[in-house]
C-alpha positions as CSV (number, residue, x, y, z in Angstrom):
1,M,-37.8,121.1,-96.4
2,E,-34.9,119.0,-94.8
3,S,-37.4,117.4,-92.6
4,A,-40.0,116.5,-95.2
5,K,-37.1,114.9,-97.2
6,T,-36.1,113.0,-94.6
7,Y,-39.4,111.6,-94.0
8,D,-39.4,110.6,-97.5
9,S,-36.0,108.7,-97.0
10,A,-37.2,106.9,-94.1
11,F,-40.3,105.7,-95.9
12,A,-38.3,104.5,-98.5
13,M,-36.5,102.1,-96.2
14,E,-39.7,101.1,-94.2
15,K,-43.3,101.7,-93.8
16,G,-44.4,104.5,-91.7
17,D,-47.4,104.4,-89.1
18,K,-50.1,106.8,-88.9
19,G,-48.4,109.4,-86.9
20,Q,-45.6,109.3,-88.7
21,Y,-47.4,109.7,-92.1
22,Y,-49.1,112.5,-90.2
23,N,-45.9,114.4,-89.4
24,A,-44.7,114.1,-92.9
25,A,-47.8,115.7,-94.0
26,C,-47.1,118.4,-91.8
27,S,-43.8,118.7,-92.9
28,W,-44.3,119.0,-96.4
29,A,-47.4,121.3,-96.0
30,L,-45.0,123.9,-94.1
31,T,-42.8,123.6,-97.2
32,G,-45.9,124.9,-99.5
33,D,-45.8,121.0,-101.3
34,T,-49.5,120.5,-101.0
35,I,-49.4,117.3,-103.3
36,N,-47.0,115.5,-100.8
37,A,-48.7,116.7,-97.9
38,M,-51.9,115.5,-99.2
39,R,-50.3,112.3,-100.0
40,Y,-49.0,111.7,-96.6
41,L,-52.2,112.9,-94.7
42,D,-53.9,110.5,-97.0
43,L,-51.7,107.6,-95.8
44,S,-52.1,108.7,-92.4
45,A,-56.1,108.5,-92.7
46,N,-55.6,105.1,-94.4
47,A,-53.6,103.8,-91.5
48,G,-55.9,104.9,-88.9
49,W,-55.6,108.5,-87.7
50,K,-58.5,109.3,-85.6
51,G,-57.4,113.0,-84.4
52,L,-60.4,114.8,-86.0
53,K,-60.6,117.9,-83.9
54,H,-56.4,117.9,-84.0
55,I,-56.4,117.8,-87.7
56,K,-58.9,120.6,-88.2
57,R,-57.1,122.7,-86.0
58,D,-53.2,122.2,-86.8
59,K,-51.8,125.3,-88.0
60,D,-49.3,123.4,-90.0
61,L,-52.1,122.0,-92.3
62,K,-53.7,125.6,-92.9
63,S,-52.5,125.4,-96.5
64,L,-54.2,122.4,-97.3
65,Y,-57.7,123.3,-95.9
66,T,-59.0,124.4,-99.7
67,V,-57.0,121.7,-101.5
68,N,-58.7,119.2,-103.5
69,G,-59.1,116.1,-101.3
70,W,-59.1,117.8,-98.1
71,S,-62.8,116.7,-97.3
72,D,-62.1,113.1,-98.3
73,V,-59.2,112.9,-95.9
74,L,-61.6,114.5,-93.0
75,R,-64.5,112.0,-93.8
76,K,-61.8,109.1,-93.6
77,V,-60.3,110.5,-90.2
78,E,-63.7,110.9,-89.0
79,A,-64.9,107.3,-89.9
80,N,-61.9,106.1,-87.9
81,K,-62.7,108.3,-85.0
82,D,-66.2,107.2,-84.9
83,E,-65.1,103.2,-85.4
84,Y,-62.6,103.8,-82.5
85,E,-65.3,105.4,-80.2
86,K,-68.0,103.4,-81.4
87,D,-68.4,101.6,-77.9
88,F,-67.6,104.8,-75.9
89,D,-70.2,106.2,-73.2
90,K,-70.8,109.1,-75.1
91,P,-72.1,111.2,-72.2
92,L,-69.0,110.3,-70.1
93,K,-66.9,111.3,-72.8
94,K,-68.4,114.4,-73.4
95,Q,-68.3,115.2,-69.7
96,L,-64.4,114.4,-69.2
97,E,-63.9,116.4,-72.3
98,K,-65.6,119.5,-70.6
99,L,-63.7,118.8,-67.4
100,Y,-60.4,118.8,-69.2
101,V,-61.3,122.4,-70.6
102,K,-62.2,123.6,-67.1
103,D,-58.6,122.3,-65.8
104,Q,-56.7,123.7,-68.5
105,T,-58.2,126.9,-69.5
106,L,-56.5,128.9,-67.0
107,R,-53.1,127.0,-67.1
108,Q,-53.0,128.0,-70.8
109,L,-53.3,131.7,-69.8
110,M,-50.6,131.6,-67.1
111,R,-47.8,132.3,-69.0
112,E,-49.3,135.3,-70.7
113,A,-50.7,136.7,-67.1
114,E,-47.4,136.2,-65.7
115,D,-45.8,138.1,-68.5
116,K,-48.2,140.9,-68.2
117,F,-48.3,141.4,-64.3
118,G,-45.2,139.5,-63.0
119,R,-44.8,136.2,-61.2
120,E,-45.0,137.7,-57.4
121,S,-47.9,140.3,-58.3
122,E,-51.4,140.4,-56.9
123,E,-53.0,139.4,-60.0
124,M,-51.0,136.1,-60.1
125,D,-51.6,135.3,-56.7
126,Y,-55.5,136.0,-57.7
127,F,-55.0,133.7,-60.7
128,W,-53.6,130.9,-58.8
129,D,-56.8,131.3,-56.3
130,L,-59.0,130.9,-59.4
131,I,-56.8,127.7,-60.2
132,L,-57.3,126.2,-57.0
133,E,-60.8,126.7,-56.7
134,Q,-61.3,125.2,-60.1
135,D,-58.7,122.5,-59.0
136,S,-61.2,121.7,-56.2
137,L,-64.6,121.8,-58.0
138,N,-62.9,119.7,-60.7
139,E,-61.7,117.1,-58.1
140,I,-65.4,116.7,-56.7
141,E,-66.7,116.1,-60.3
142,V,-63.7,113.5,-60.9
143,I,-64.5,111.7,-57.5
144,E,-68.2,111.6,-58.4
145,I,-67.4,110.2,-61.8
146,L,-65.3,107.5,-60.3
147,N,-67.9,106.5,-57.9
148,K,-70.4,106.3,-60.7
149,H,-68.0,104.4,-63.3
150,G,-65.4,103.0,-61.3
């Protein structure tokens, strides 16, 4: 609650930006105040927030998924994203996003594997072998992308 009120105080002194409004929305959503959370989320969207995947997955905003106005905010965010990406090379963007997932998936599982098997275990040695193998494959793909697109 303190964080949410601090955002209110700050915005009373100075206008916020899309990220600050988004964070205020998260703070209010975590307190259960969906009215203030939606107000700030709408301000964030109006200010240009374009993180559509992020907003849909953000656990802080889970209480807003069924609130009146949620779909309207998502439409605004999607429009912001579409406007921002209108000149993007869509196939290249998709390729880079897949490359990111291939790069990060094992790394995101590393802590859990280390906790389960221990840092110096054979399982972790194998885990690192998998990461290094994937890194080599990713490097080849990145070089191909750079050679093709600069």
